[in-house]
MDTraj code that builds the backbone (N, CA, C; nanometers):
import mdtraj as md
import numpy as np

residues = "MET ARG VAL ILE ARG LYS TYR ASN ASN ARG LYS LEU TYR ASP THR ARG GLU SER ARG TYR VAL THR LEU GLU GLN LEU ALA ALA LEU VAL ARG GLN GLY GLU GLU LEU ARG VAL LEU ASP ALA VAL THR GLU ARG ASP LEU THR SER ALA LYS LEU ALA GLN ILE ILE PHE GLU GLU GLU ARG LYS THR GLY ARG LEU PRO VAL GLU GLU LEU ARG GLN ILE ILE ARG ASN GLY LEU PRO VAL THR".split()
xyz = np.array([
    [13.0363, -4.6268, -3.8152],
    [13.0296, -4.7726, -3.8041],
    [12.9313, -4.8073, -3.6929],
    [12.8351, -4.8902, -3.7259],
    [12.7368, -4.9351, -3.6277],
    [12.7974, -5.0496, -3.5472],
    [12.7849, -5.0437, -3.4160],
    [12.8384, -5.1482, -3.3283],
    [12.7224, -5.2300, -3.2731],
    [12.7343, -5.3612, -3.2905],
    [12.6371, -5.4566, -3.2387],
    [12.7073, -5.5376, -3.1303],
    [12.6469, -5.5475, -3.0164],
    [12.7047, -5.6272, -2.9071],
    [12.6305, -5.7599, -2.8987],
    [12.7091, -5.8688, -2.8895],
    [12.6504, -6.0018, -2.8750],
    [12.6661, -6.0452, -2.7307],
    [12.5548, -6.0780, -2.6697],
    [12.5555, -6.1212, -2.5303],
    [12.5548, -6.2728, -2.5213],
    [12.5882, -6.3252, -2.4027],
    [12.5959, -6.4700, -2.3818],
    [12.4650, -6.5410, -2.4116],
    [12.3534, -6.4716, -2.3970],
    [12.2238, -6.5331, -2.4248],
    [12.1915, -6.5319, -2.5744],
    [12.2921, -6.5029, -2.6578],
    [12.2846, -6.4988, -2.8034],
    [12.2090, -6.3781, -2.8573],
    [12.1694, -6.2870, -2.7699],
    [12.1006, -6.1678, -2.8170],
    [12.2004, -6.0694, -2.8751],
    [12.1562, -6.0001, -2.9783],
    [12.2368, -5.8992, -3.0458],
    [12.1772, -5.7626, -3.0147],
    [12.2601, -5.6691, -2.9701],
    [12.2128, -5.5380, -2.9278],
    [12.2761, -5.4290, -3.0133],
    [12.1925, -5.3534, -3.0813],
    [12.2365, -5.2428, -3.1649],
    [12.2584, -5.1216, -3.0756],
    [12.3838, -5.0800, -3.0601],
    [12.4144, -4.9697, -2.9686],
    [12.3696, -4.8349, -3.0245],
    [12.3569, -4.8221, -3.1547],
    [12.3112, -4.6962, -3.2138],
    [12.1622, -4.6751, -3.1893],
    [12.0838, -4.7809, -3.2100],
    [11.9391, -4.7722, -3.1952],
    [11.8919, -4.8058, -3.0537],
    [11.9819, -4.8535, -2.9698],
    [11.9497, -4.8948, -2.8319],
    [11.8347, -4.9956, -2.8280],
    [11.8524, -5.1027, -2.9066],
    [11.7508, -5.2090, -2.9101],
    [11.8135, -5.3402, -2.9558],
    [11.7460, -5.4487, -2.9206],
    [11.7900, -5.5793, -2.9664],
    [11.7500, -5.5977, -3.1121],
    [11.8338, -5.6692, -3.1867],
    [11.8068, -5.6954, -3.3276],
    [11.8229, -5.8445, -3.3549],
    [11.7617, -5.8881, -3.4626],
    [11.7713, -6.0272, -3.5048],
    [11.8794, -6.0406, -3.6117],
    [11.9155, -6.1624, -3.6398],
    [12.0112, -6.1895, -3.7465],
    [11.9564, -6.1394, -3.8803],
    [11.8260, -6.1545, -3.9007],
    [11.7627, -6.1080, -4.0238],
    [11.7732, -5.9557, -4.0362],
    [11.7595, -5.8861, -3.9254],
    [11.7736, -5.7405, -3.9276],
    [11.9175, -5.6997, -3.9571],
    [12.0132, -5.7756, -3.9053],
    [12.1538, -5.7487, -3.9384],
    [12.1768, -5.7676, -4.0881],
    [12.1200, -5.8739, -4.1448],
    [12.1339, -5.8987, -4.2885],
    [12.0768, -5.7822, -4.3680],
    [11.9635, -5.7303, -4.3258],
    [11.9016, -5.6166, -4.3942],
    [11.9914, -5.4935, -4.3874],
    [12.0543, -5.4706, -4.2733],
    [12.1460, -5.3569, -4.2596],
    [12.2633, -5.3698, -4.3562],
    [12.3180, -5.4898, -4.3661],
    [12.4307, -5.5128, -4.4573],
    [12.3859, -5.4895, -4.6011],
    [12.2670, -5.5390, -4.6378],
    [12.2147, -5.5186, -4.7739],
    [12.1958, -5.3710, -4.8056],
    [12.1648, -5.2923, -4.7048],
    [12.1455, -5.1481, -4.7229],
    [12.2785, -5.0730, -4.7294],
    [12.3887, -5.1458, -4.7147],
    [12.5200, -5.0848, -4.7232],
    [12.5752, -5.0355, -4.5907],
    [12.5093, -5.0706, -4.4830],
    [12.5522, -5.0271, -4.3492],
    [12.6814, -5.0985, -4.3100],
    [12.7782, -5.0236, -4.2621],
    [12.9009, -5.0813, -4.2077],
    [12.8730, -5.1155, -4.0619],
    [12.8981, -5.2393, -4.0247],
    [12.8742, -5.2770, -3.8856],
    [12.9828, -5.3673, -3.8341],
    [12.9929, -5.3680, -3.7036],
    [13.0900, -5.4520, -3.6333],
    [13.0167, -5.5211, -3.5202],
    [13.0387, -5.6512, -3.5056],
    [12.9763, -5.7280, -3.3979],
    [13.0850, -5.7621, -3.2972],
    [13.0626, -5.7206, -3.1735],
    [13.1600, -5.7437, -3.0674],
    [13.0975, -5.8248, -2.9549],
    [13.1761, -5.9147, -2.8966],
    [13.1317, -5.9852, -2.7772],
    [13.1178, -5.8821, -2.6659],
    [13.0053, -5.8834, -2.5986],
    [12.9764, -5.7819, -2.4968],
    [13.0711, -5.7900, -2.3776],
    [13.1252, -5.9068, -2.3493],
    [13.2125, -5.9224, -2.2329],
    [13.3599, -5.9056, -2.2700],
    [13.4035, -5.9776, -2.3728],
    [13.5463, -5.9798, -2.4060],
    [13.5870, -5.8740, -2.5080],
    [13.4899, -5.8144, -2.5766],
    [13.5156, -5.7176, -2.6839],
    [13.5775, -5.7834, -2.8076],
    [13.5786, -5.9158, -2.8111],
    [13.6325, -5.9873, -2.9270],
    [13.5467, -5.9584, -3.0496],
    [13.6101, -5.9371, -3.1627],
    [13.5386, -5.9071, -3.2866],
    [13.4771, -6.0353, -3.3430],
    [13.3454, -6.0374, -3.3533],
    [13.2713, -6.1536, -3.4024],
    [13.2060, -6.1260, -3.5377],
    [13.2469, -6.0176, -3.6016],
    [13.1808, -5.9755, -3.7251],
    [13.1825, -6.0835, -3.8318],
    [13.2996, -6.1395, -3.8603],
    [13.3069, -6.2397, -3.9677],
    [13.2239, -6.3630, -3.9349],
    [13.2213, -6.4038, -3.8094],
    [13.1401, -6.5201, -3.7707],
    [12.9916, -6.4920, -3.7899],
    [12.9468, -6.3720, -3.7555],
    [12.8049, -6.3377, -3.7716],
    [12.7678, -6.3235, -3.9180],
    [12.8587, -6.2668, -3.9986],
    [12.8310, -6.2575, -4.1419],
    [12.8241, -6.3970, -4.2046],
    [12.9130, -6.4859, -4.1622],
    [12.9086, -6.6241, -4.2112],
    [12.7785, -6.6915, -4.1686],
    [12.7326, -6.6618, -4.0480],
    [12.6064, -6.7184, -4.0002],
    [12.4895, -6.6682, -4.0850],
    [12.4940, -6.5409, -4.1238],
    [12.3892, -6.4863, -4.2107],
    [12.3890, -6.5600, -4.3439],
    [12.5084, -6.5817, -4.4010],
    [12.5183, -6.6546, -4.5275],
    [12.4635, -6.7956, -4.5116],
    [12.4990, -6.8635, -4.4033],
    [12.4505, -6.9993, -4.3777],
    [12.2979, -7.0018, -4.3701],
    [12.2401, -6.9087, -4.2965],
    [12.0941, -6.9049, -4.2807],
    [12.0249, -6.8757, -4.4141],
    [12.0809, -6.7851, -4.4918],
    [12.0235, -6.7549, -4.6230],
    [12.0285, -6.8782, -4.7135],
    [12.1416, -6.9485, -4.7104],
    [12.1557, -7.0688, -4.7923],
    [12.0568, -7.1761, -4.7485],
    [12.0396, -7.1892, -4.6183],
    [11.9458, -7.2889, -4.5657],
    [11.8037, -7.2611, -4.6155],
    [11.7682, -7.1344, -4.6255],
    [11.6334, -7.0959, -4.6687],
    [11.6159, -7.1026, -4.8199],
    [11.7183, -7.0607, -4.8948],
    [11.7011, -7.0439, -5.0393],
    [11.7727, -7.1474, -5.1241],
    [11.8853, -7.1996, -5.0749],
    [11.9623, -7.2969, -5.1523],
    [12.0204, -7.2380, -5.2802],
    [12.0577, -7.1102, -5.2782],
    [12.1037, -7.0431, -5.4001],
    [12.2541, -7.0430, -5.4194],
    [12.3324, -7.0770, -5.3191],
    [12.4779, -7.0735, -5.3362],
    [12.5248, -7.1933, -5.4186],
    [12.6074, -7.1674, -5.5192],
    [12.6587, -7.2776, -5.6016],
    [12.7484, -7.3699, -5.5192],
    [12.7195, -7.4967, -5.5239],
    [12.7921, -7.5957, -5.4453],
    [12.9399, -7.5960, -5.4821],
    [12.9710, -7.5833, -5.6102],
    [13.1110, -7.5879, -5.6513],
    [13.1899, -7.4705, -5.5937],
    [13.1298, -7.3533, -5.5845],
    [13.1981, -7.2386, -5.5247],
    [13.2242, -7.2622, -5.3760],
    [13.1289, -7.3234, -5.3073],
    [13.1479, -7.3557, -5.1659],
    [13.2611, -7.4567, -5.1494],
    [13.2666, -7.5555, -5.2373],
    [13.3756, -7.6533, -5.2327],
    [13.5105, -7.5862, -5.2517],
    [13.5167, -7.4927, -5.3465],
    [13.6418, -7.4220, -5.3730],
    [13.6875, -7.3426, -5.2505],
    [13.5939, -7.2778, -5.1829],
    [13.6298, -7.2027, -5.0609],
    [13.6870, -7.2959, -4.9555],
    [13.6248, -7.4125, -4.9398],
    [13.6721, -7.5082, -4.8401],
    [13.8092, -7.5631, -4.8810],
    [13.8258, -7.5980, -5.0069],
    [13.9535, -7.6525, -5.0531],
    [14.0678, -7.5516, -5.0455],
    [14.0406, -7.4313, -5.0916],
    [14.1467, -7.3321, -5.1069],
    [14.1537, -7.2301, -4.9943],
    [14.0560, -7.2322, -4.9066],
    [14.0513, -7.1300, -4.8034],
    [13.9934, -7.0012, -4.8600],
    [13.9688, -6.9081, -4.7737],
    [13.9144, -6.7799, -4.8177],
    [14.0258, -6.6958, -4.8781],
    [13.9928, -6.6150, -4.9790],
    [14.0948, -6.5297, -5.0382],
    [14.1442, -6.4263, -4.9369],
    [14.2732, -6.4024, -4.9379],
    [14.3325, -6.3025, -4.8485],
    [14.3237, -6.1676, -4.9174],
    [14.2720, -6.0683, -4.8450],
    [14.2593, -5.9347, -4.9058],
    [14.3619, -5.8400, -4.8500],
])
top = md.Topology()
chain = top.add_chain()
for i, resn in enumerate(residues, 1):
    res = top.add_residue(resn, chain, resSeq=i)
    for name in ("N", "CA", "C"):
        top.add_atom(name, md.element.get_by_symbol(name[0]), res)
traj = md.Trajectory(xyz[None], top)
């Protein structure tokens, strides 16, 4: 599992590669099937779901490909529990 640390300055640090990464690079890692976890660098709080949601938001902002009705359903019904 790749660990990404998020710092207060909003920078994301890949601990495996020892370098800062962008949100777009995180999206590419996920597309490649990489398992990753995003942790707050100070509190160790798991921020993975928030960062993945941010990736989805940014992709939608750029492409507009998400069906509006599906987004409405998620908001109305909440996310499915797995």
